[in-house]
Residue, then its C-alpha position, 0 to 999 in steps of 0.5 A: m369428576l374428571h372422568w365424567f367430564s372427559t367421557q360422558a359429558p356432552i360437548k355443550v355441557k363441557f363448554q358450559f362447565i368451562v365457562l362456569g369454571h372461569l367465572l368461578i376462578s375470576l370471582l375468587m381472584a376478585l374476592a382475594v384482591l378485594g380482601s387484600f385491599v380491605t384488610l389493608s394488606s400489602y400490595p405484593a399480596a394482592i399481586a400474588s393473589a392475582a397471579a395465583g388466579i391467573l395460573l389457576s385459570v391457565a391450568f384449568s383451561y389447559f386441562t379442560g381443553k385437552a380433555i375436550s380436544e384430544p379425543y376429537v383430534q385422535t378420532v379425526v386422525r383415525m377417521e382419515q386412516l380409515a378412509a385411507g384403508d386402514l382397517n386393522s388399527p383400533i378405534l379408541y373412545r368407543n365406550n364414551k357416552d359423549c359425541v366422540g363416543r357416538i362418532t367412534r362407534a359409527m366409525d367402528v360400524f363403517r370399519n366392520n362393514a368395510i371388512n365384510l365388504e372386503e371379504v365378500t369381494k375376495g369371495q366374489s373374485i374367487v367365484t368369478d375366476t373359478l367360473a370363468a375358468r370352468l366356463n372356458g373349459l365348457a366352451r371347449g366342450d369339457l363336460a367331465t371337470r367339475i368345480t371341487t373347490a369350495f366357494p364362500s357359503i353365500y356362493e356355495a349354492l351357485r357351485n352346486n347348481y353349476n355342477s348339477a347343470l353340468d351333470s344334466l348336460a353330460d347325461m343329455t350328451r350321452t343320451v344323444a350319443e346313444s341315439s346316434n348309435s340307434i339311428n345307425t342301426g335303423a339306417r342298416e335296417i332300412s338298407d336291408a329293406s331297400h334290398d328286399l324291395a329291389q328283388r321284388t321289383e325285379q319279379h314285378a318287371a317280368s309281369i310287366e313284360e307279359t302285360s306289355r305283350t297283351m297290350d300289343d293286341v289291345t293296341k291293334g283293336i284300339n287302332e281300329t276303333a281310332t279309325s272309326a272314331a276319326h271317321v265319326n269325328k269328321l262327319m260330326t265336324e261337317i254336321n257341326r259346320d252345316a248346323e252352324q250355317g243353318g243357325v246363321v241362316i235362321k238368324n239372318t231370317t229372323e233379323a230380316m223379319g225383325g227389320i220388316e217389322k221395324q220398318a213398318h213401325e217407322i212407316a206408321s210414325i212417318i205417316g203420323l208426322i205427315d198428318g201433323i205437318s199437314f194440319q199445322t200447315n193449314l193452320l199457319a196458312l189460315n193465320a197468315g191470311v187472316e193477319a195479312a188481311r188485318a194488317g194491310d201494308a203492315g202485313k209484311g211482318f208476317s213474312v216469317v209465318a209464310a217462311e214457316v209454312r214453306a218449311l213445313a211443306q218441305r218436311s211433308a215432302d221429305a216424309a213422303n219420300n221416306v215412306k216410299g223408300l221404306i216401303t221399297t226396302n220392306a219389299k226387298q227384305i221380304t224377298e230375302g227372307v223367303h230365300l233364306v228360309m228355302e236355304a235353311g230347308d236345304l241345309l236341314g236335308r243335308i243334315i239328315s243325310r249326315i245323321s244316317e252315315i253317323s249311325r252306321s259309323i257308330q255301329n261299327i264303333s260299337e262292335a269294335a268296342h265290344a271286342q276290345s272290352e274282352r281284351l281289356q278285362q284281362i289287362n285290367i286284372a293283370i294291371g290291377e295286381m301290378d298296380s297294387v304291388t307297384q304302389q306298395n313298393a313305391a310307397m316303401v321305397e319312398e319312405a325308405t329313401a326319405a328315412a335313410r336320408s334323414l337318418a344319415e343326416e341326423s346321424d352325421n349331425l349328432s356324431n359331429q355334435v357329440a364329438r365336440f364334447e369331452l365326457d367322463s370316459s368310464k360313463v361313456a364306455r358304459s353308455s356305449a356298451t349299453a347302446r351296443q346291447l340294445a342294437h344287437a337285441 
C-alpha cells in the first residue's frame, strides 16, 4: 500500500488519501473520547485517547508528506544540477507512474539529448578544426596532403568528398602542367616555321628587285601617257568652262523670254483694271449728278462720292503709266534675248573646235596605252606570282606571330599558376616523363 502510494498514485489521489486519512483518524479519536464518556470511564482515559489520536495524525501526516515531498524535492535538485551541466549523476524515480516519474523521464530525455548534442559538438569541433587546417594548406597551394583522420560517422562523407575534390584538383593541375609543356613545344615549332618563312622572303626579295627594273620602263610609258592625259584634261577643263558659260547664256535667254511673257500677262491685267476703273468712274459720276440734282443744297453730302471719283481717275492714270513702262521694258528684254542667243551660237562654235583637238589627243593616248599594255602584261604575270607568295607568307607570318605571342603568354601564365601548387612528387615526375615522351613523339 505504501509503495503504491509513493510510486504510482497520482498527486491528486495522494492528497485525497491524506484528507480521508485525517478524517478517519479524527473520527476514531472522536469515537474513542465519546466512548470514554459513555462508559463513564475516567477523565485520564479520555485524554489518553485524544493524545493517541493526535500522535497518530502527526505520524500519518509525517509519513505521507515525506512520501509526497521527498521525490519532488530530489527531482527539483536534480533538475537544477542538470541545468548546471551535470550529465553524469543518475536521475531517480524514472520508474514511478506518478507525476514525478513523468518529470524524471522527461529529464532523462533532456539529459540524453544534451549528451548527444555534446558529442555532436565535439565532432563538429574536430571537423571544423581539421577542415580549417587543410583549407589553410590548400590556400598556400598544398594539393598533396589529404585528411586521413577519421571524422564522426555523420561527417565521414564530408571528409571523403573533400579528398575526392582535392584529387580532382590535383589531376587538373597536373593536366595544366602537361599542357604547358605542350605549349612550349608548339612555340618551338612555330619558331622553326618563322625561320623558314624568313628564308623564303629573301628569295622573293630578288624577284621583287627584278620586277622593280621592269617597273622603271613602265614608268616612262606612264609619264608619256600622263602628259597626254594632262593635255586632254586641260582641254576638257576649257570645254567644261565654255559649256558652263553656254549654259548660263541659255539660262539667261530663257529667263528673259520668261520675263517677256510675264510682263505681257501683267499688261493684260493692268489693261483690264483700267477698263474696270473707267466703268466705275462713269457710274460714280452718274450717281453723283443724279444725287446732286435731287438734293439741291443738301447735295453737299455727296462730296464723298466726288472724292472717290477723283481717286479712281488717279488710279486710271497710274495704270496707264505702268502699261507704258512695261511695254518699254519688254522691248529691252527682247533685244537682250536676241543678243544672248547670238553669244550662245559663238560659244557652241568654239566648243566644236575644242572637240576636234580632244579627238587628236585621245588618239595619242590610245597609241601610248597600247604600248603600255604589252609591258604591263609582263609585269602583271610577275606581280601575280609575287602577290600569291607574298600573301601566303604574310598570312603565315601573321598567324605564326600571333600564335607565338599567345602561346608564350599562355605558357608563362600556366607556369606561374602551376608553380603556386604543391603536388605529389611521384605523380608529378610521372606526368613530366609522359609529357616529354609526347613532345619527342
